[in-house]
C-alpha positions as CSV (number, residue, x, y, z in Angstrom):
1,X,-17.1,4.4,-1.3
2,X,-13.5,4.8,0.0
3,X,-10.2,5.1,-1.8
4,X,-7.3,3.3,-0.1
5,X,-3.8,4.5,-1.1
6,X,-1.0,2.1,-0.1
7,X,2.7,2.9,-0.4
8,X,4.9,0.0,0.2
9,X,8.4,-1.6,-0.2
10,X,8.7,-3.3,-3.6
11,X,9.2,-6.6,-1.7
12,X,5.5,-6.6,-0.8
13,X,4.3,-6.3,-4.4
14,X,2.6,-9.7,-4.8
15,X,1.6,-9.9,-1.1
16,X,-0.4,-6.6,-1.3
17,X,-2.3,-7.7,-4.5
18,X,-3.0,-11.1,-3.0
19,X,-4.3,-9.5,0.2
20,X,-6.8,-7.4,-1.8
21,X,-7.9,-10.3,-3.9
22,X,-8.3,-12.5,-0.8
23,X,-10.7,-10.0,0.6
24,X,-12.7,-9.9,-2.7
25,X,-11.3,-6.6,-4.1
26,X,-10.6,-7.0,-7.7
27,X,-9.8,-3.5,-9.0
28,X,-6.7,-1.4,-8.3
29,X,-4.0,0.8,-10.0
30,X,-0.3,0.3,-9.3
31,X,2.6,2.7,-9.7
32,X,6.0,1.0,-9.7
33,X,9.5,2.3,-9.0
34,X,8.7,5.3,-6.9
35,X,11.0,6.8,-4.3
36,X,10.3,8.0,-0.8
37,X,11.3,7.9,2.8
38,X,9.1,7.2,5.9
39,X,8.4,10.2,8.1
40,X,9.0,8.5,11.4
41,X,11.9,6.1,11.1
42,X,12.0,4.8,7.6
43,X,15.1,4.5,5.4
44,X,15.1,6.2,2.0
45,X,13.9,4.0,-0.9
46,X,15.3,5.9,-3.9
47,X,16.4,3.2,-6.4
48,X,20.0,4.5,-6.6
49,X,23.4,2.9,-5.6
50,X,23.2,4.3,-2.1
51,X,19.6,3.5,-1.4
52,X,18.7,0.7,-3.9
53,X,15.3,-0.3,-2.6
54,X,12.2,1.2,-4.2
55,X,8.6,1.6,-3.3
56,X,5.4,0.8,-5.2
57,X,2.0,2.5,-4.6
58,X,-1.5,1.2,-5.1
59,X,-4.9,2.9,-5.2
60,X,-8.1,0.9,-4.9
61,X,-11.6,2.2,-4.6
62,X,-13.6,-0.1,-2.3
63,X,-17.0,-0.3,-0.6
64,X,-17.2,1.4,2.8
65,X,-17.6,-1.9,4.6
66,X,-14.4,-3.4,3.0
67,X,-12.0,-0.6,3.9
68,X,-11.7,-1.5,7.7
69,X,-11.0,-5.2,6.7
70,X,-8.3,-4.2,4.3
71,X,-6.7,-1.8,6.8
72,X,-6.7,-4.5,9.5
73,X,-5.0,-6.9,7.1
74,X,-2.4,-4.2,6.1
75,X,-1.7,-3.5,9.8
76,X,-1.0,-7.2,10.3
77,X,1.3,-7.3,7.3
78,X,3.2,-4.2,8.5
79,X,3.6,-5.6,12.0
80,X,5.0,-8.8,10.8
81,X,7.6,-7.1,8.6
82,X,8.1,-3.7,10.2
83,X,11.5,-3.0,8.6
84,X,10.2,-3.1,5.0
85,X,7.9,-0.1,5.2
86,X,4.2,0.1,4.5
87,X,1.8,3.0,4.8
88,X,-1.9,3.1,3.9
89,X,-4.5,5.9,3.9
90,X,-8.3,5.8,3.5
91,X,-9.9,8.7,1.7
92,X,-13.5,9.4,0.9
93,X,-14.7,9.1,-2.7
94,X,-17.2,11.7,-3.5
95,X,-17.9,10.7,-7.1
96,X,-16.7,8.0,-9.5
97,X,-17.1,7.3,-13.2
């Protein structure tokens, strides 16, 4: 199994969930209203008057075969709206309860 951690602009909230559900992934955990800044060229998303945008983050544990499909769909989403900001990471799951 793999864990996919996705950090994204709050504008993507419904789109990310729909992307997962469209690929058959039902389970996930969401953190809302988190701050951050992209390491390459991203603007701060801090939820204050100077930088009002915020991020959300999502973690989903998926079957090994589904992870590349989700990542491909996320790459397409990011390419279509590059200015919003979206990052995703695939991590191994050694054990689950």
